[in-house]
C-alpha positions, 0 to 999 in steps of 0.5 A: 499499499502506497503512502498515500493510501494509507489510512490515517488514525489519531490517538487521543491518550494520555497514558503514554504507555497505551498510547505507544503500544497502540501507535506501534501496532497500528504502524505495523498494520499499515496505517498512518498514525498521529498522536496527542495527550489531551483532549484540547491538543487531540480536537486541534490535530483532528481539525488540522490533520483530518484523521480517517479515525479516532481512538479517544480516550474518555479519561483525559486532561483538560476536556474529556473524551466526551467533550472532545466527541462532542465538538467533533460532531458539531463540526460539519467538517469533522462529523464524518470522522469515525470515533472510537472510545477507549475507557477504562470504565465498564459502566453502561452509563459512561458508554450510553453518553459516548454513544449518545454523542455520536461516537461509533464505537467502544472497547473497555480497557485492558483490550485485545489488539486483534478485537480492537483492530477488527473494530477499526476495519469494520468501521473503515470498510462501512466508511468505503461502503458508504462513499461508494453507495452513490447508486443505492435505491433512495427510500421515499415516503410520504414527506420523509426521504432517505438518500444512501449514496448521499447519506442524507435524510430528508423530512419535509425538505428539511435535512435530518443530521443524524450520526452514522450509526444512526442513519444506518439503523434507519435505512435498515428498518425503512428497507423493509417497513413494518418488518420487525428487527430484533436488536441483535439484528440492528447492531449486525447491521450497523457495526457487523456481525459479532459485535457485542453491545447490550440491548440498552445501547440500541434502545439509546439509539432508538431514542436519539433517533426519534428525537431527531426526526420530530414529527416522523418519530412516530415512525420507529415503533417498539414491539415489545419483547422482540425489537423495532419496525419502521411504520410508514408515515 
């Protein structure tokens, strides 16, 4: 792989031993690697270098990882950057908070390099698939339009700003209106097979999706004990 074809990963991690280990392993896998030790420095480096993916520790000096994620998702030029949270905490609340802010995935310390690499490659494959999907069928309903190629949602002509996970979940359900999808099917569709998240994570994703759809929130219907389905407006 040529230098120009290599994907860039930014590591924002203040524990130098972990940062060095990650950088060493990722460079060996052919990635271009950038490093920062604080949230503020990491955010500015993201603005300057536009990496393909960020490994983001939650516990950072200065602004923490959650605030970095919030700033990334509020910036239209940075919103497409994939984010994997690194956290020493296994509490569900921390994971849910990060996903609500738009993080794409998470791993808890200590983590396996092979598992982390699989998560990274999965996200980058999804990015490549999304970028080459301009010919995918546009889904149109009364007042609601889903354009996979443009990664665009229009509600009554107004653009709806969704994270990549929210967009993918909506696309999956809307492709088969009325069909009930289990939480596990949604996880597989959004993150790929073998990805482990709690049912609560998908519930939070759906709550966020409903809020952003505003008048079309009722299109996302909960089927108790089973999962979710899309109802045409």
